[in-house]
Steps between C-alpha positions, in 0.01 A plus 500: 500500500410776748184696419584803702561809284731627768764236427838638397489486122794732452746225587373277219671478164300576183479127430381427848237770471392357166455157663303650791260672258459173303425302817248759625331505165459118521358541851243749384392271216474206740285697747266620221476145360424368842234766557674629814332777715509837331705666773768230465516547122509879530792479750692267267433740207626797700815306580542416132464866399754603773750242373449616136558862610818398680619309199444798268671735742803274527530405137334775308298233316140391524467146616429253215435136572766277359742791435766541771651849558728621226822467696433128489260495199489177310644600168681317218264204526454485871813609686660805659812596314752752610865540412709200597180316619391158383230477230254221575173444319318209339703536181838640604763443774801722498764569766845659503610288797698185434339345806159538335187685600484659846207304633483686833437826311254324275295387801483861616414628156228243432366512859519126558628322816826311551480128559684498833605222731178521703290436189720212393476349843123538496483325160715218645266461797195500278616233255706295754811479289812695392405792267616485138857620439361778286353639820801426720739670255293804428419402135134570590562811704187716505131448558156656523260357761669157541410524868133510401544182291657330795217615720256344254697177486530469876125553530420231239380758247583435133724697264643428157816569305533695173811548290573536129727505204516728198583263215732711292711218364488127448801422731494609863821553700578386853407840644141436382490199731540707824134597554376160397741313725393712794126482409516123482647497852230735626232288346637180663552638849168685524297254280308766302372551144729676245412691180775584252426775249678486160477860371531420126274799430746734669785363291304551180427863604861581595703284264533462127322166469173361376212388726563142385868517594424644843259217572752246369762634744243478782441134436874430477578693822215308668707182448796646679277616783329161532848341504566676834273237651164665558208278609250486218217455754582830678623720214322688220724652228322734254575699194334846497422456129313182591347560838376857465245385243360217711468643852231756575637538856843586366373762254265653759795564732701649219218745423465589869868582526490698175218713630689599816835594339514816295721557197691759701574252771612218268732750321647598836545143618629342178633790301265451203492781247223628266669306214470160677239267361187470710580129558793594717296748696235242576734211570576573869137406580553160342803432721306620798192278450659163612549665844133445559356154562178578310704496184517122545147389584581140400759485773351712776136430448421862441643623838640850486664537840802265471830686530769460241878477559723600201861393492683707235803710420469848636489655152137374480403696815351802313225280365406383842532838674230601258300188570526547877371860460204382291409186699300663792308711254372192319437301818801266467777420744839650425747248363814434713839482337843348541771671299821350365823661402606500132698216355829641363627458144825303462679827416410641845223653697524832309399337174164364388433149379353483152336219312671639189844462661565124562806585704319712754379206698475121520202382302295195582589366157875526547720189480755421777774626260323832441446551864864442568610730217263782608606491863872488423487763233228739608435473882620829651779444756566674827849359496829693470701561187773256593520182707744669732267793565207268547691290754593816685180704486230245425191519280197729525189291555269799469562532125598149403231336286601145585430576870178666405379201296607255773303704754188427288569134410733341758266379773771403754544804732824375655653428163411845368646674804823294463530611135445864593762491775752317281449742209516810725822378663665424162523128566250425220582629157248632249543198268442264789186686602371490146556124497272466804233703322534289184461183710191648663325627183565210263297241693230749596438591129531140387243381758260772388542403138418136590184604684395723211527217257222327696266799458278422197258734326224302660638572846524869421140498389395337827681770704340766284144376503269696733387251767448434867820441695549265799353749753158568638376854529 
């Protein structure tokens, strides 16, 4: 960032100005912490005041850390919402577009970076193999600081992975597998430690369930996560209800985050109201804490400077925007992120999957017959009303759920492209396309069920026991 106050600030958008003020504030704090010369600190402070003045002149608002300008203010639990715009936050995803959320707009709104061809090629060079099809197909489409993670990896510096699951029900659906499938691949190709947070405390606070039921769901969901094939020697899975009471490092980081985020900020980021319980208001700090290696002294030997990479759906980004804002102020590296698109409901990308609606998705407990029935009966079609029209005009791959699901789960790029072309041309009918999806999903779910049967309560306990992993720090 340029330090000259003569730079042209008028051309910057309110959000860009907000980011410039935030960056300059971090620089001032770093100079003070490093006991830089007084004239250097004074010059940085003058620049900060100049930026704040420009921000107020442009927006009519005083700068507040963690609160973007009101034209893009994070409202309704963490998202900008205007007429006909998508609503995306940690609890809600709504769109009026049959194609689904406009992710290019979301990147601009959230201020993240697009995963482009250059970054994918760099990942390929770093790992020496073809990138995961989730990257190649844009399923993971956005990032924050992935280039820094690659810098660290190429310079033999360590990093670790962190992802999570909110255990709101006993049965997970296939969409829940997406971050874990990708995280497993990342762990294997980079050979790094992984921590998986089960936010059973969050579900107790938000849902109508007991603490005991939330913890029970966490243990059951852990079995599905373990069944994805994670290495027990490199992976630590923890329940907040368990781990928070046993790790001083974890709780210290929670308190540090809590001290540096005001009630006003957390209301702006997450949309909390005065009637929300204080547990909700304090929870974001608990989801932030695993971003810092000192939360896991048994794994990282007390080291605090190890960067974290978080693969997650982009609806979780508000938590980590807050975390990245706080990190420099508590002497921690900012976590990097890889964002995925949302997994569509069977009824189409406009609708939301629900654990209370068994027909909204394919669940990991479904039988082959149930999978076939759900796809044939409920999978939204991009086909035409009649066979004649379909043969003449072809199907719409942009809204067809079978194509969407195959994009996630059919690994053969050539086969997927053939299906898209055949469907678009009208050569392939909707029923034939659904048959391909059924034949793809039935063995995938059955194989998962077989692996899950092998996961005993004892194995779950081993994964969830705080311990040293197979790495030296």
